[in-house]
C-alpha positions as CSV (number, residue, x, y, z in Angstrom):
1,M,0.0,0.0,0.0
2,A,1.2,3.5,-0.6
3,P,0.0,7.1,-0.1
4,A,-2.2,8.3,-2.9
5,K,-2.2,11.7,-4.5
6,G,-4.8,14.0,-3.1
7,Q,-8.4,13.5,-4.2
8,A,-11.8,14.2,-2.8
9,L,-13.3,11.8,-0.3
10,R,-17.0,11.6,0.5
11,I,-17.9,9.8,3.7
12,R,-21.4,9.8,5.0
13,G,-22.9,8.9,8.4
14,V,-19.9,8.4,10.7
15,N,-18.8,10.9,13.3
16,C,-15.1,11.4,13.3
17,P,-13.4,13.0,16.3
18,G,-11.4,16.1,15.2
19,V,-13.5,16.7,12.1
20,G,-16.0,19.5,12.2
21,H,-19.0,17.9,10.5
22,R,-20.7,14.6,10.0
23,F,-19.4,12.1,7.6
24,T,-21.5,9.3,6.2
25,Y,-19.7,6.3,4.8
26,V,-20.8,2.9,5.8
27,L,-17.8,0.7,6.7
28,H,-19.4,-2.6,7.3
29,N,-18.3,-4.8,4.4
30,D,-17.2,-8.0,6.0
31,A,-14.8,-8.6,3.1
32,M,-12.7,-5.7,4.2
33,A,-10.1,-6.2,6.9
34,L,-10.2,-2.4,7.4
35,T,-13.7,-2.6,8.7
36,H,-14.7,-6.0,10.0
37,S,-14.5,-7.1,13.7
38,T,-11.0,-8.0,14.7
39,S,-12.5,-11.1,16.3
40,D,-13.3,-12.5,12.9
41,Y,-10.5,-15.0,12.0
42,L,-10.1,-18.7,11.0
43,L,-7.3,-19.7,13.5
44,D,-8.0,-21.2,16.9
45,P,-8.0,-18.6,19.8
46,P,-4.8,-18.4,21.8
47,P,-4.6,-21.0,24.6
48,P,-4.9,-19.9,28.2
49,E,-1.2,-19.9,28.7
50,F,-0.7,-17.4,26.0
51,Q,0.2,-14.3,28.0
52,P,2.4,-11.8,26.0
53,T,4.8,-9.7,28.0
54,E,4.7,-6.1,26.9
55,L,8.0,-4.5,25.9
56,A,9.1,-1.2,24.5
57,L,11.6,-1.1,21.7
58,L,13.5,2.0,20.5
59,T,14.0,2.6,16.8
60,A,17.0,4.2,15.2
61,D,14.9,7.3,14.6
62,G,13.7,7.6,18.1
63,E,10.2,6.0,18.0
64,S,9.0,3.8,20.9
65,I,7.5,0.5,19.5
66,S,5.1,-1.5,21.6
67,A,5.8,-5.2,21.4
68,G,4.4,-8.4,22.9
69,W,6.9,-11.2,23.8
70,V,5.7,-14.8,23.9
71,P,8.1,-17.7,24.6
72,A,7.7,-20.9,22.5
73,L,4.5,-22.7,23.7
74,S,5.6,-26.1,22.3
75,A,7.9,-28.5,24.1
76,A,9.7,-29.0,20.7
77,D,12.0,-26.0,20.5
78,H,13.2,-25.4,16.9
79,G,15.6,-22.7,17.8
80,V,13.6,-20.0,16.1
81,S,12.6,-16.5,17.2
82,F,10.0,-14.7,15.1
83,V,9.3,-11.0,14.6
84,L,5.6,-10.6,13.7
85,A,4.6,-7.5,11.8
86,H,0.8,-6.9,11.4
87,G,-1.1,-5.5,8.5
88,F,-2.5,-1.9,8.1
89,T,-4.8,-1.0,11.0
90,G,-3.6,-4.0,13.0
91,S,-2.0,-4.3,16.5
92,W,-0.4,-7.2,18.4
93,R,-3.2,-6.9,20.9
94,E,-5.9,-7.7,18.4
95,P,-7.4,-11.2,18.7
96,R,-6.6,-12.1,15.0
97,V,-3.0,-11.0,15.4
98,Q,-2.6,-12.8,18.7
99,A,-4.0,-16.0,17.1
100,V,-1.3,-15.8,14.5
101,A,1.3,-15.2,17.2
102,A,0.0,-18.1,19.2
103,H,0.3,-20.4,16.2
104,L,3.8,-19.3,15.5
105,A,4.7,-19.9,19.2
106,R,4.2,-23.6,18.5
107,F,7.4,-23.4,16.5
108,G,9.4,-20.7,18.4
109,D,9.5,-17.5,20.4
110,V,7.5,-14.6,19.1
111,L,8.0,-10.9,19.3
112,A,4.9,-9.2,17.9
113,I,5.1,-5.5,17.3
114,D,2.8,-2.5,16.8
115,Q,4.3,-0.7,13.9
116,R,4.6,3.1,14.3
117,G,1.3,5.0,14.3
118,H,-0.6,1.8,15.4
119,G,-1.7,0.7,18.8
120,S,0.6,1.9,21.7
121,S,3.6,2.7,19.5
122,T,4.6,6.3,19.0
123,G,5.0,8.1,15.7
124,L,2.9,8.2,12.5
125,C,2.2,5.4,10.0
126,T,4.0,5.9,6.7
127,V,2.4,2.9,5.1
128,G,5.5,0.9,4.7
129,M,8.4,3.4,4.3
130,D,9.7,4.1,7.8
131,E,8.2,1.0,9.3
132,V,11.3,-0.9,8.2
133,L,13.0,0.7,11.3
134,D,10.3,-0.8,13.6
135,V,11.0,-4.3,12.3
136,D,14.7,-3.6,12.4
137,A,14.5,-2.7,16.1
138,A,12.7,-6.0,16.8
139,V,15.3,-8.0,14.9
140,G,18.1,-6.3,16.7
141,Y,16.4,-6.9,20.1
142,L,16.1,-10.7,19.3
143,R,19.7,-10.8,18.2
144,R,20.8,-9.4,21.6
145,R,18.3,-11.5,23.6
146,S,19.0,-14.9,22.0
147,A,22.2,-14.8,19.9
148,D,22.1,-18.6,19.3
149,R,18.6,-18.6,17.7
150,S,17.5,-18.0,14.1
151,V,15.6,-14.7,13.7
152,I,12.9,-14.9,11.2
153,S,10.6,-12.0,10.3
154,V,7.0,-12.6,9.4
155,G,4.8,-9.9,8.0
156,F,1.2,-9.8,6.8
157,S,-0.1,-7.4,4.1
158,M,1.6,-4.0,4.8
159,G,3.8,-5.9,7.3
160,G,4.7,-8.3,4.5
161,S,6.0,-5.5,2.4
162,V,7.8,-4.1,5.4
163,T,9.6,-7.4,6.2
164,L,10.7,-7.7,2.6
165,R,12.1,-4.2,2.5
166,Q,13.8,-4.5,5.9
167,A,15.4,-7.9,5.0
168,A,16.8,-6.1,1.9
169,L,18.0,-3.3,4.2
170,A,16.0,-0.9,2.1
171,P,16.3,2.7,3.5
172,A,13.6,4.5,5.3
173,S,13.1,8.3,4.7
174,R,16.3,9.2,6.6
175,L,17.9,6.0,8.0
176,T,18.7,2.5,6.9
177,P,18.0,-0.8,8.7
178,Q,21.1,-2.5,10.2
179,H,19.9,-5.9,11.5
180,R,19.2,-8.5,8.7
181,P,17.1,-11.5,9.8
182,D,18.1,-15.0,9.0
183,A,15.0,-15.5,6.9
184,V,11.8,-13.7,5.9
185,I,8.2,-14.8,5.5
186,S,5.9,-12.4,3.6
187,V,2.1,-13.1,3.6
188,S,-0.4,-11.3,1.4
189,S,2.1,-8.6,0.4
190,P,1.7,-6.2,-2.5
191,G,4.3,-6.8,-5.2
192,F,4.4,-3.1,-6.2
193,W,3.2,0.3,-5.1
194,F,0.2,2.5,-5.9
195,Y,-2.1,-0.4,-6.8
196,R,-5.8,0.6,-7.2
197,G,-7.1,-2.4,-9.1
198,T,-9.5,-3.6,-6.4
199,K,-12.4,-1.9,-4.7
200,V,-10.8,-2.1,-1.3
201,M,-7.5,-0.7,-2.4
202,R,-9.2,2.2,-4.1
203,L,-10.9,2.9,-0.7
204,V,-7.6,2.6,1.1
205,H,-5.9,5.2,-1.2
206,R,-8.8,7.6,-0.8
207,L,-8.7,7.3,3.0
208,I,-5.0,7.8,3.4
209,A,-4.9,10.7,0.9
210,N,-7.6,12.8,2.6
211,P,-7.8,14.6,6.0
212,A,-11.3,13.2,6.5
213,G,-10.1,9.7,5.7
214,R,-7.2,10.0,8.1
215,A,-9.5,11.2,10.8
216,L,-11.7,8.2,10.3
217,L,-8.7,5.9,10.4
218,R,-7.8,7.4,13.8
219,T,-11.0,5.9,15.1
220,R,-9.5,2.6,14.2
221,G,-6.3,3.4,16.1
222,V,-4.2,4.3,13.1
223,R,-2.3,7.7,13.1
224,L,-1.2,8.4,9.6
225,T,1.3,11.0,8.4
226,S,0.0,13.6,6.1
227,S,3.3,13.9,4.3
228,P,3.5,12.2,0.8
229,W,6.2,9.8,-0.1
230,P,9.4,11.2,-1.6
231,E,10.3,11.0,-5.3
232,P,11.5,8.5,-6.2
233,P,9.3,6.4,-3.9
234,P,10.7,3.8,-1.4
235,L,12.2,0.6,-2.7
236,S,9.3,-1.6,-3.8
237,P,8.7,-5.1,-2.5
238,E,9.6,-6.5,-6.0
239,D,13.0,-4.7,-6.0
240,S,13.6,-5.7,-2.4
241,V,13.2,-9.4,-3.3
242,R,15.8,-8.8,-6.0
243,R,18.3,-7.4,-3.4
244,M,18.1,-10.3,-1.0
245,G,20.8,-12.5,-2.5
246,D,20.4,-16.1,-1.1
247,L,18.5,-15.1,2.0
248,P,15.8,-17.8,2.7
249,L,12.5,-16.3,1.6
250,L,8.9,-17.7,1.8
251,I,6.2,-15.8,0.0
252,V,2.6,-16.9,0.8
253,H,-0.4,-15.5,-1.1
254,G,-4.0,-16.5,-1.6
255,D,-5.6,-17.1,-5.0
256,V,-8.7,-15.1,-4.0
257,D,-6.9,-12.1,-2.4
258,H,-9.4,-9.2,-2.6
259,Y,-6.7,-6.6,-1.8
260,F,-3.8,-7.7,-4.0
261,P,-4.7,-10.3,-6.7
262,L,-2.3,-12.9,-8.1
263,E,-0.5,-10.5,-10.3
264,H,1.3,-9.3,-7.1
265,V,2.6,-12.7,-6.1
266,H,3.6,-13.4,-9.7
267,V,5.7,-10.2,-9.6
268,L,7.4,-11.3,-6.4
269,E,8.0,-14.8,-7.8
270,R,9.5,-13.5,-11.0
271,A,11.8,-11.2,-9.0
272,A,13.0,-14.1,-6.8
273,G,13.6,-16.1,-9.9
274,E,15.5,-13.4,-11.7
275,S,17.7,-12.8,-8.6
276,G,18.7,-16.5,-8.7
277,N,17.9,-17.0,-5.0
278,P,18.0,-20.8,-4.5
279,N,16.3,-20.4,-1.1
280,A,13.2,-18.7,-2.2
281,E,9.8,-20.5,-2.2
282,V,6.4,-19.3,-3.2
283,I,3.1,-20.8,-2.0
284,V,-0.2,-19.9,-3.5
285,V,-3.0,-21.1,-1.2
286,P,-6.3,-22.1,-2.8
287,G,-9.3,-20.3,-1.2
288,F,-7.1,-18.0,0.9
289,S,-8.1,-14.3,0.7
290,H,-6.1,-11.9,2.7
291,A,-3.8,-11.7,5.7
292,E,-4.4,-12.5,9.4
293,S,-8.1,-12.7,9.2
294,A,-8.2,-15.3,6.5
295,V,-5.1,-17.4,7.1
296,D,-6.0,-21.0,8.2
297,P,-4.3,-23.4,10.5
298,S,-2.9,-25.6,7.7
299,T,-1.2,-22.6,6.1
300,M,0.2,-21.5,9.4
301,D,1.6,-25.0,9.9
302,R,3.3,-24.8,6.5
303,I,4.8,-21.5,7.5
304,G,6.0,-22.8,10.9
305,K,7.5,-26.0,9.3
306,W,9.3,-24.0,6.7
307,A,10.8,-21.7,9.4
308,S,11.9,-24.8,11.3
309,S,13.6,-26.2,8.3
310,V,15.4,-23.0,7.6
311,S,16.7,-22.8,11.2
312,T,18.4,-26.2,10.8
313,R,20.1,-25.5,7.4
């Protein structure tokens, strides 16, 4: 996802704090992760012993990133520590994100973060540009905490593009990540920027480009920057894949993704092939739509097993 150029936004019927008149846009389409209940997801709820410990991480540019730490819940320790980066409007405290974290904890420790401008983290969301420093802070923390464990970053949707960019050490607006993970897993990521080919992505672009839309998103706990991306724009997910060398990479996408259709995963797959990365794998999941809300247990098992195999290479 990427900031769109300014355009009019008409929203009817929703009161937005900080905006001086009534808006009336009905945001109740269950197909949109922007709008549905965060309790709607396919994974099992976290078990009773799932009790994340809250941490605060400091980024290179001075933002405080809220994170939830969960030790491995399985007796079988695969020597893996995961960084989990949510999608746009998400938070590690959301049930759907915690369900993903709990499933990953069957395979290793998990550090789930609130990217900047989300949840309890400081700063403003830049829709994938400066968030590379948030993931970088998490990878660095895990390196210091458990030097003998493989650190694998896992991102969904916007978080999927961020983990690709961070693993490629793609620069943010002012600083560059410093802590490369041992592997990266990107789920439901866009392959390229400025995509408006689906109804929901046209809505997303309208929301983030307009003051009224940003005010509405604040009611969802997302604080967005009003500054446009620079020219040229940040390194794309596609070009990030090309820069990874032989870093183990797993790309997971659904064949009915209503945000980013199959053309996006095909772009990423082609980039991995052109880069000659022998450790890149692409999984297209039949019937899977988009990100944390739609990922199912069998797909999470495949992700966990792939991560376990990487840690033993």
